[in-house]
N, C-alpha and C positions, 0 to 999 in steps of 0.2 A: 321356426325351427333352428334355421341358420344362425339367427341372433342369438339364441340360447346357448349353441355350441362355440359361437365367438366369445362370449361372456365367460364360457366355462374355460376356454383356453386361456383367456387374459387372466383369470383367477389362479388356473392350475400352475400356469406358465413359471418359466425362472424366476428368481427374485427381481432381475431388471425389468421384466415384462407384467409384473404384477401390477393389476388395475385395483382402484379403491371405488367402490360403488357406496354414494353418500345417500342416503335416504332422506328425503324432504319431510319436515315436520308440518304435517296438515294444518294442524290449529294455530301455526303462528304465519305459514304461507300465503299468500293472496294473489289473485287475481281481481284488479278493478278495470271495469270497462267503460267507455265513453262512448254513446252513439249521438249522431248529429243530423239535425233537421234542419229546413231552412226557418223555421222559428224559433230555435234554440238546441238544446241538448239535454241528455239524461244520463245519469249515472249509475253504477252498479256495480256488485260482485259475484264472483261464481266462486265456489270451494273446490280445491283439490280432492281427489278420492285418492291418489298415490303418486309419487313420481320419485324420482331419483337421478343423481348427477354420476358420472363416470370420470375417475380422474387416473392419471397415470404420470407417476413422477411429479407429483402436485400440479400438473396441467389437466385443463378440462379437456375429455376427449369425445363424450357424449353426454345423453340424457333421454328420460321417457317420462311423460306426464298424461294422467288422466284427469280431467276435469269433471265434477259431477253438475251436470247442467241442470238437474233438479234444483239445485241450491241457487240458480241465477236469481239475483234480487236486485232491486230498484232502490239506491239509496238517497236519492234528491225529493222524493215525494213522501207523502203520510196518506192514510186514511185509504178511500176508496179508488184515488187517483193511482197510490202506488198497486193496490191489488190488481187493479185493471190492467195497468203497464206490464205486471209482471205474468198474469195470466196470458196476455198477449204476446209477449216475448217465448213463452213456454208452448205455445199454440203452434199448429202447422205453419200457420203464416212465417213463422221465425224457426225456431229451434226445435220444435217438435219434441219435447224432452221426455214425453210419454214413451214414444218410439225409440229416439237416441239418447239414452241415459247418459253416455260419457262422450267428451270430446276427447281427442289424443293429439298429442305433441311429441314427433320423434325426432331426436337431432340426427342428420344426416351427416354433415360435414362440420367441424369446427376448426377454425383456424385463430392463432393468437394474433391479434394486430398491435398491442400494446401490452405491458405487463398488467395482467388482470382483466383484460378486456379481448374480448372473442368476439369473431363474425361467425354467425350460426345459421347453416342452411338446413332446414327442417321440412318435414312433412306434418302438417295438419289436417285432422280429419275430422269435421263437423258433418253431421246429418249422413253419415255414411261415405261422405265425399272427400277424399283425400287430394291437397295441392300443397306445393312448395312454398314455403315463407322463407325470408331471410330478415334477420334482426342482431344487434349486438348485444352481447350480454357481460356485463359487469361484475366481478367478483370482489368481495371485500370480507376477510375474514371469514364466517361461515354462513355470509348470505350471498345471494346472487339478484341482480335486478336486469329487467328487459324492458323495453317498449315495443310493442308490435302493431302494424297498421294492418288489417284484414279487410279483403274486399268479402263481402258477404255472400254476392252474387256468383262468386265461384263456388258457392256451398249450396246452391239452388235456394237462395233467400232473397226472392226478387220483390218483396210486398213492399210497396210504396217508392219503388227505384224509379227515378227519372231516366235511367238507362233502358228500363223495359215498358214504362207506363208514359203516355203522352197526357197532358192537361191536369197534372196532378197539383200545379200551384204551390201554394204554401205547406201543401200536405206531403210535400216530397221528402224523403228521407234519404239521406246520403247514403252511398254503397259502403264507403270505408266506415270501420268502427275501430276503435283504438284499445290495446289492453297494456294496462302497466301491472308487471308481473314482481313481487318479491319472494324470493325462495329463502326458506331458512333451513340449513340442514346440518 
């Protein structure tokens, strides 16, 4: 409720305080992931279900995004291997997309570090668990790009983690996965 009141104050405030909310284009925006293991890596994507950026005087001030976890897909495999990996990633071993249909990213602080480049501190919620994340975001015209590195074990995703299980050998899956995000607004 406090966030809604803050947005209303920003929108109704005097012209010098007026904030601009720029909704992302879900059909063009993308989240591409990379997960690595000892024997290689896999790539895929997840779709946005909604999201927006907040600007004030043409400077980035905030943002909130929801990812549709049921859209999680693998892009480096085909056929039964693709389906098998996607089903496993959607299972309770990983993202449990039946129970946790969305993941959420909310900007907490935004600091301009160069022209159109921002340091963002945000909260990321996956599987109902919220943790802070930090990343840089670069704006160009009506697009924004960011690269995030996420430690999956902070969200209760321990399957195949060498940090939690001994003797996994070449079945070990690294704790961190990467997200490359492109926003069109």
